Structure formats: structure tokens, C-alpha cells
N, C-alpha and C positions, 0 to 999 in steps of 0.2 A: 489533465483529463484522464479519467479511468481508461485503462487499456485491457484488452482481453488477456494480456500476458502478466497482469499484476499479481494474480495468484501464484503463477510459476515464479515470478520474481521474488516474492516473499519466501517461498520455499527455498530458493537458491540462497538468499541472504541469511536465512536462519541456519542453513546447513553448511555454509562456509565458515560458521563460527560466529555469526552476527556481524553487524556493521562495524563494531569496535575492533574486530579481528581483520578488517580489510585495510590494507595499506594503500592500495591503488587498484583501479579497475580500468581495463580497456577492452577492445575486441578487435578481431581480425575478420576474415570473411565467413568463418563458420563457428567461432568459439568466443566465449567470454574468457578473458585472461585476467586472473586475480593475482595480486601479490598479497599474501597473508602473513600476519605476524606469527601465527603458529598453525601450520597445516594439520597438526594432530587434532585440532579442535573441529576440523571439518568432518561431516558425516558423508564420506564419499559413497558408501554403499547405498544410502538412501537416495542421494542424487542420481546415481546410476539407474535406480529402479523407478525414477519419476518420469511419467509421461511428458514428452516435450524435450527431454534431455537424451542425447544420443549416447554419450559416455563422458567420463571424467579422466583427465590426464594430468599427472603431476610430473613436471619436467623443467629443468633449468631454473629452479626457484619460482616457477609459475604454477598456479593452480588453474587448470583450464577446463571449463565446462563447455563441452561441445554441443551446440544447439542446431546448427544447420544454416540454411540460406537466410532465414529470418532473424538472425542474431542481432542486426541493428535495432529491430523493434524491441526485442527482449532487453538489449542493453539500455535503451532509452527508458524502458519500464523499470529496470533495476535501479537506475539512477534516480528516477522520480519517486518510487515508493520508499526507497532507502535514504532519500535526501543525501546522496553521495556525490553531489556536484563537485565538492572540494577534492574528492578522491578520484575523479575521472581524469584519465590521461589518454584521450583519444589519439590513436596512432594516425599519423598523416594529417594532423591538424583538423580533424573532423569538426563540423560546425556544432557548437554547443547551443543548447536551447537558450533563447533570448530571455533574460530575466524580466523584461518588460512586455512579454508576449501577452496579448489580451486573453482573458479567461472568460468562459461562459458564465452567465449569472450564477448558475448552481455551483460551479467550481469555485467562483469567487466567494460565495456564501460559506462553503465548507472551509475555505482558507481563513476567512474571518473568524468563524466559530472556533477552529482549532487554535488560532493565535490568541484569541481572547480568553478561552476557558482553560487551556492546558496549564498555564503557569500556576494556577491556584486550586486546581481540581482536587489534588491530594489533601490540601488543608480543608477544603469544603467537605470532603468525605469524612475526614477526621472529626470535624465539628458535628456532622450528622450522626456519627456513631455515639458521640457524647450525649446528644439529645435523646437518641433512641434508648441508650442504656439507662439514662436518668428516668425516662418514662417507664421503663421496665421495672426499675427499682421501686418506683412509686406504686406501680400496679401490684407488686408482691409485698407491699407494705414494709419495705426496707427503709425507704426515705419518705419524708413528708414534703409536699409542695411548699410548705411554709417554713421549712428548715433553712438555716443559713447555708449549709452545704449544698442543698439543691439550688438555691437562688444564685449562689456564686458560680457554681459549675455550669448552671444553665446559661449564665451570661457568656461564659466561654463558648459553649456549644452554639448559642444562637447568634453570636456577634457576626460571624461570617455571612449568615443569611440576612440578618437585619440590615447590615451595611453592604449588601451586594452592589448597589450603584457606585459607591466610591471605589470598591475593589475592581469592578468591571471597567470603571472609568479609567483607571491606571493601565490595565492590560490592553484595553481598546486604544488608548492614546498611543501606545507603542506601535500598534498595528497601523494606525492611520497617520503616523508620523507627526505627532504634535508632542509637546512636553507632557510627560506623565503627571506632573503636578497640575497641569490644566485639567486633565481628565479626572484626577482625584478631587479637585475642588468642585468641578461640575457635579460629580456624584455626591459629594458632601452637601452641596447646596440643596439637592433634591431630598436629602435626609435631615436637613436642619430642623430643629424643634419647631420653629415658626411655620414650617411647611407641613406639619402634621395635622393641620385642620382644627386646632384647639379654638375654643370660643373667644379667647383673648386676642387673637390675631386675625386680621382680615386678609385672606389670600384669594378673594373672589375675582380680583382684576389686577392687571398690570398696565399702567398708563391708560386706564379706562377701558382697556380691552379685556373681556371676560377670560378667566382662566378656568379650564375644566380639569379637575383632578381625576385620577383613575377610579374605577369602581370601588377599590379598597379604601379610598379616601386619601392615600398618600403614596409616595414612590418607594418607601422602604421595601426591601426584599424584591424589588422589580428587576427584570433582566433586559428586556428588549428596549425600553425607552432610553436608557443611558447609552447603549451601544449605538443606537440610531443618532443620538445627540452628539456623541464623540465623532461618529462618521461624518456628520455635517460639519463639526468644528474642524476636522482635518481638511475637508474640502475648502472651507471658508478661509482658513489660515494660509494654506499652501497656495491656493489659486488667487486669492485677492489681498488679504491683509498684509502679508509679507511684502507684497509688491507696492503697496501704497504708503506704508508707514516708513518715515525717514529712519536712516540708520542710527541717528543720535538718540532716538527714543524707542528703538525696537525692543530693548530689554523688557520694558514694562508695557509699551504700547501694543505690541502684538497680542500678548495674553489678555490685556484689558479688553480690547475690541472683540477678540475671539470669544472669550467667556461671556461677555455682556450680551452680544448678539445671540450666541447659542442658547443661553439660559432663557432669554425672552422667547425665542422661537420654539424652544422645547416646551415651555409652559403654554404657549398659545396653540401650537400645531403639532410638533413632533411627538410630544408626550401623549396627548389624547389619541392620536392615530395609532401609535405603537401600543398603547394600552388596549385599544380596541382590537388590534391584531392578536395580542396575548390572550385576551378574553375569548376571542373567536376560536383560536386554536384549542384552548382548553375545552370549550363547549363542543367542538368537533369531535375530539377524542372521547369525551364523556358520552356524547350521543351515540357514537359507533359502539362503544362498550355497552351502553344500555340497550341498544337494538340487538346486538349479538356478542356477548362476552366471549363465546367460543371462537368466533371468527377473529375478533381482536387479538386474542391470545395466540391463535394459530399463526396469524400473519407475523406478529412481532417475534414470537418465539422461534419460528422457522428462519426468518430472514436476518435476525440480529447478527449472528456470526458471519454471515455472508457480507453484510454491510461493514462489519469490522474489518474484513479482509481488504476492502477497498477504502477504508477510512470514512465511509459514508454514514456510520452510526452517529457521527458528530452532528448530523442534521437533526437528530431526534433529542440529543442531550439538552440543548437549550429549551426545547419545547417542554421536556419533562421538568426542568427547573422552573420554567415559567408557570407550568400547571401548579406546582407546589406553592409558588409565591402568590398565584392568583386565586386558586380555589382551595389550597391547603392539602391537596393530594394529587397523586399521579398514577396512571395505569401503565404507562410504557415501561417504567423501571420494574414494575411488578411482573409484567408479562415476559420480560427477558431473564427472569431470575434463574431459569433452568439451564441456560446456555453453558455457563462455566462448569456446572456440575455434570452435565451430559459429557463434556469433553473429559472431565476427571474420570468418570465411570468408564468411558471408552479406553482411556489410557490404562486403567486397571485391568480391563478385559484383555487388551492386547498384551499386557505384561504377563498375564496368566496363560495366554494361548500361544504366544509366539515362541518359536525355537531359535529365532535369529538373535544371536548374542548382542549384536550392535543395537537392535531395536529394544531388546530387553533392558539394556543399560540406559537407554534414554527415558524409559517409562517412569521410573521412580521420581525423577526430577519433574516430569510433566504432571504427575499425580499431586505432588506437594504444591507445585505452583498453581495447579488448578483449584485446589482447596482454598488457596488464598485469593483466587479470582484472576490469576494471570494464566491465560490459556495459550499464549503463543508457542511454548514448547510442545504442547499437545497437538495444536493445529498443524504447525509447520514441520514438526519432527515426526509425528505419528499418523494423524488421521487424514490430513489433506493430501500428502503424497500418494496415498492409496485411494483417495477420492470417496470410495464407498463408505468407509467408517465416518468420514466427515459428514456426509449427508444423512447417515443414520443418527448422528448426534443432533442434526438440525430437526429431524423428525421427532426425536424424543423431546427436544426443547419446545417444539410446537405444541405437543400434547400437554407439556407442563404449563405453558403459557395459557392454554385454554382452560385448564383446571384452576389455575390461580385466579384468572379473571372471573370464571363462573362462580367461584366461592367468595368473590367480593374482596379479596385481599388487595390492598393499595399501598403505595409508597407515600409516606408522609414527610420525609426529608431525604436529602442525599445521604448516602452512607458509603461504606467501603465496597469491596468486591468479594465474591466468594462467600465464605462464612461470615465475613464482616459486613455483609449486606443485610443480615437479618434485622438489625435495629431499625432499618428504614420502614419496616412494616408495623412498628409500634405507633399507635395514634397518640401523639404527645398531648392532645387536648383532652381526650377521654381516658388515656392510659389503657386502652384496649389492646391486648396482645394476641388476639385471635388470629390476626393476619400473619404475625410472626410464626405462630404454630403451623399455619397452613404452609408458609414458605419453607420451614424446616422439613416438614413431612414430604412435600413435593420434591424438594431438592435431593433428599435422601433416596426417594424412589427414582429420580433421574440417574443417580449414580448406579443404582442396582440395575435398572433397565438397560442402560448403555453398556454396562459390563457384561450382562447376559447376552446382549445382541452380538458383541464382539467375540465372546466365547463360542457362539454358534456359527457366526458368519465369517469371522476374520480368517484370512489366508495369508501365509507368509509369501508365497510365490505369486507375484502379480502376473496377470496374463501376459504371455510373451508378446513383446512389441517388435515391430519391424525395425531393424537396426538403423535404417535411414529415413525413418518417419519424418524427422524434423526437416529433412532437406528436400522432400518431395514437392514437386510443383507440376501439376498436369499441364499438358500442352494446351494452347489456346482453344483448340477444337475438341479437347477432351480425349484425343486419341494420339497414339504414337505409331510410327511406322519404321520398318527395318531400314537401316541406312549405314553408310560407311563413314567413320570418323577418322580423319587423317592426322598425322603427327603435327603438332603445332611448332615443334622445335626439332632440330637435328641433334642426334646423339645416341648414346647407348641405352638400350631398352632394359628395364628392370621390372621384376614382378612387384606388385604393390606390397607383398609380404616382406620385401627387402627394405622397405622404407622405415626409417627409425622414428616413426611417429605412429602411435597406436591408432589414432583416429583414421588414418589412411591405411595402415598395414592390416588392420582388422577387417577392413571392408565396411566399417560402420557408416561411412559417408557414401558408399556406393562402390561398384566394381569398375575396373579399368586397368591402366598400366602406369608406369613411371618412366621418365626419360631423364638421363643425366646429360644435360646439354653440352655440346662442343662448339656451339655458335650462339652468340648473344642476341638472337632475334626470335620473336614469337609471332606466328602467323595464325590466321583463322583456320580452324580444323574442318570447317563446314560452312555452308550458307546459313545465316541466322541473324540473331540480334544479341548485342552485348547487354545482358541484364544486370551484371555487376562488374564494375571496374574499380577495385579498391583504391582509395586515394594514394596509397603508397606504391601502387603499380605492381605489387607482388602476386596478386590473385585476380583472375578474370572468370566471370560466369557467362556462359553463352547458351541461349535457347536456340537449338537448331530448327530449321524449317520442318524437320520430321518429328519434332517434339522432344528431342533429347535435351536434358539439362546437363550441361558440361561444365565442370569446374577444373580450371587449370591453375595450379598453385606452384609458383616458381620458387623452389627452394624450401628449406625447413626453417621456421622461425624468422624468416626474412622480413616479417612485419616490423621487427625491432630496428631495422635499418631506417625506418621512417622515410622511405622513398629514395634513399641514397643508392645510386647505381642503377636505378630504373627510369626509363624515359618512355612514357606512354605515347603511342602514335594514333590512338583512337580514344573514344569516350563512351561512357555508359549511355545506352540508348541508341547507339549507332547500328544501322543495318550493315552487315558485312557479307562478303563473298569469300568462299574458300580460297586461301592463299593471300588474303589481305594482310599487310603488316600491322600488327596490333601493339607491339611492345619491343623495345630494345633494352637490353640489360648488360651491364659490365661484368662479365664472368670473373675477370681478374680482381676487380675491386671487391666483389661480393665474397669470393673465396678468401681473399686477404683478410677480411673481417672475421673469418672463422666459420662461415655458414655453408652448409651443404646446399648444392644447387639441384639436388634430385627433385624432379618436377612431376608430381602426380597429375594424371589426366583421367578424370573419373566421370562416370555417368551417375549423377546423384539421384535420378529417378529410376534406378535399376529395376525396382520391383514392377515397373510398368511394362517390362519386357519379358519375353520368354527366356532370353539369355543375352548376356553381354560377353562377347568373345574377344579377348585381347590377342594381339599378334604374337607369334612365336619367334619372330625375328630377333636377332641379337642387337641390331642397330637399325636406325631409320633416318631418312632425310625428311625434312619438313614436306608435307604434301603426300607422303606415302601412308598407306592404311595402317592404323594401329589398333582400331576397335571396330568390330562389326556388331550392331545391335539387331536382335532377331525378335 
């Protein structure tokens, strides 16, 4: 399920050097902890300037991105959007997401589409480019449609589109957990010459039951029917057939029953309904475009990159493919043409405007990738971290989409991305290249407009952010009151600046004190509720009755002990009174492992107060005042 932290997660993954640079990832109470193959590949400065990130710390072979109290939600989002489940090493044995967790219908649909289309999308785009280039060569009289060269190369370009059902049958079979050969054969059956409706073969009925073919007359180039058919085959085989067929004949008995029943039901029910849905979707988008091409272009152009961020653009890709196979043209792919070029132009403008050497070094790669249609380096490295440049590119893309739709340009086949998308605008039936000319002009103007906007509006220095923004959490009643926070442990008092951890010593997470414990017991410093009790026992968050958010972090990097030496005496969600015993910890065992026991006690919502005043005492006993909030 999409999370509000997905955009931040993608920025983090991109700027730690990409998922391939991540060896492992875990988190503690305030930070994501990465082990990276090469820390020099990380864009630390960009991460530090990104809203939602407090700071970045590199220490002890770990690359730590400090988030604040909502780090568990960000961690879950990073794992989800980056598909990093195999690299997750949750400290304390945190619960992993269940692989069989039920998905919402929409999320299940997105999962199916990505699984079915991604394995061959590159090949499909390559074939589309071949068809588009051939049509262009015919239009400018370089090739003739009757020539051997044209006919042979057209066979290569059109094959992937003509035989979409068997290709999709194979990829869908893997998703729905049946043999890929079964999916392939079901797709081939739908494209078999006898199924093409020639006068010599009667396909009007099956066992006397009428067969209704799609409006095109056959299933070649169709998308939705075969996916629905294989989905049914997966259910039938795994829920019924495998349970009733004896082991001695399973080798051929299972595919025999599955394919026979599935083909019959596809020709009688599944195919006609799926074809009706395909035609309906094509009609819907065509109608919207005919009513208001400007509105159609604005919506698709503006929202496309936002959908890409969350992976939701996959919901439109099969519709576009279905439109091409059903009515021979598509508006969606035409309307989004400006998105990659707007990002390219923005990268160029930022490159020319910025004085930041790190950002300037990122821009050339983003520009080159953008020209080829790959916008991730531009989005996650340059425009999205600053937010405003990203939304300026969305606005430019929206205008481009409106212009393209208004001028009647359409996509007639799948093609590549960026400059390789131009052949999709060539009408392969009429060899009309006017749509391609529109696409080239509009995308060039996208680059120019986005570059000019960034030259005018881009600023290197992002608005100053509150250092502890990520960790703030207002009191339940929206107010805080002055109160006394007592020492949770007995020991020597230290200034936060003396702590050998930048997140604490810099005050980025809030103001307070540190205590070097001389006794292995930790008590509640006030009346309130335990809002966080990390599974390893090394960190506790408490919301006081007066509204203070208190973080007590026992030791430095003690999360690595995975709970060894810590014995919790309370639990998250408990209501506590000042002086209640919350935790026991073995000072000798922890120090023997080489860890410092310096324990920060900080008010993470410091900005809610006029002042946070730490004690000037050199040592304290638990229960004595260490912080006054004003």
C-alpha cells in the first residue's frame, strides 16, 4: 500500500547510491542504519538538505540517516518501495511484513500488472521503434511497403504485438503460479490460424454453445483477455485440479484439465467480458479526449511523474496497450510525452544556475539519462529533494500534454522512452508523420521552458528547517506546559555536546542532558505514557502528562547488542508514574562489549517550549531534577 513516506524513501534509496549499493538496512529509535558497499557513492549533502531528514551520520562502518520518532514508518516504506526485504536486518527481531498479507484490490491489480508487463516491456518498446522507423522511412520514400526489406523487418517489429497473448500468457503464468508453458499454449491457442475467423473454419460455437469473438474478430494483439484467462487458470489449477488429480497422472493430467477448462470458459465467458472491458476503456478515454483534449492532456501530463513515484503509472500502461490493440491508437502515451523532457530541462537549468559543486556534478548524468527517457537521476537527485523544481516540471508537462492532445497527436504503437518515443507518433497505416513532428517540437519546448524556469526560480539554499522537525509530536491537547523532568538514572551529568554522536551532540534531535550511569536501573522521569520501547531495550520514548516528548537512549550504538544486557520492566503503551522502574541494564556486560553507556535524555519537541534548561549539577541520583521546560 502506498505510504506518505514513499517519496522520501525513493530520495533516500537514490542518494545512498541506489539499492545495489545497499548491503543491509536496519533502524533504531531515530535513524535508518545502512551498511553500504561504497559510502563515497552516497550524496550526503543532498540527504541533509531534504525535508524529513534531520541529518546524516557516518560512523563505525554505518551510514545513518537520522529521521526522528517516525523512523519505523519510513523504514517500512524504504523496504517496500526498494524491494529490500532480503537486505532488511531488523534489530531486536522486529516483525517483518507477512508475505501473504491481503492486498487491497487496487494494490493487487498494480502487483499483477507490474509482474506481467515488466519482463518484456523493453522488447515491446524495441519492436515499436522498429515499426515506427519503418513507417517513417516509407513516408519519406526511402522504403516501399512492397519491398522485401520492409516486409521482413516489419515481421520483426510487429511480431511482439501480434503475438501478445502467448507472451502475456507466459509472464502471467509465473505470477499466478502455474506452468509458463500452460500460459504460453493458452495464448497460442487464441492466436491459432483457425481462430482468426477465416471462412474455411467454423468457430461460431463450442459444444453447441455460441462463441462470441471480440469486436476486432480475433484475439491477436489483445491484452486483457489472456491475463484474465491465466488468472482463472491459476485459481482452477491450484485450488481444485491439483487436489483431485492422482499423483500418478499429475504430469499431464493437471495441464490437460486446466487448459481444456480454461480455454472453453475463455471462449464462452472470460474473453467476451474482457474484450468488452477493453473496448469500454478505449471508448472512455477517446470520449474524454473528444470532449476536452486540453483537460485530458493537463491531467495526464501533470500527474504522470507523481504516479511514477508511487509505481501507480502501471495502472495506465495496460490501458494504453489495450487501446492500441483495440482501436489502433492511444492518447495516454501521447499526453505524457513531455514529462521526461521537462525533467531534462530542469536538470539543465539547475546545472547552469547552481553554485553547489555536488549538485552540479549530478546534473550531467541526469540530463543524459533524461534524454534517453530515464528520469530517476533527475527526480530523486535534483528536483524532488527541493520539491518546487519537481512541481514546476509537472506544470510544464501538463501544458505539453494539453498541446499534444489539442493538436491531435496520438501514439500508434509502443516505443522507447525519451527521444526514442518519437516513432510511436508515426501512423503505420497511413505513414502520417505529423504527430511525430508535433511531439518533437513540444518536447523541445519542454526542455527550454523547464530550463528557463529553473534559471529564474531555482535557489541553492533551501529554506532553513527546524533541526528537530522529524521528531516533533504535539501533545494530545495541542499544548505543552512547564514541568520538571527528573533523572531516569543515577550517574555523572554531561553536556549533550560531549556525546560522541552528532545527532545528539548537535542538538538536532532536541535539547537536554546526558548521564553516564553508575547504576544499572532506569526509572520513569515523570508521569506519562511510554510511546516507544524499542525491542532491544536500549531506547525509550515517553510522552509526559505536560506534553513533553522525552527520548532516553541508553548508551551509544547499543542497538547492535540486539537486547543483550537489557531487561525491560515495562512495555510500550504503559501508563507510568515518576519513579517507576522501566529498565534494568548490565553496566559491566555492556561496557565489556566496548560500548559507551553515556545516556542522552532529550526533549524531542524542544521547539514547542520557550526554553529547555538542563541542570548544572555534576552528578544526580534518579528522581532528582535534570531538566526544566519553560
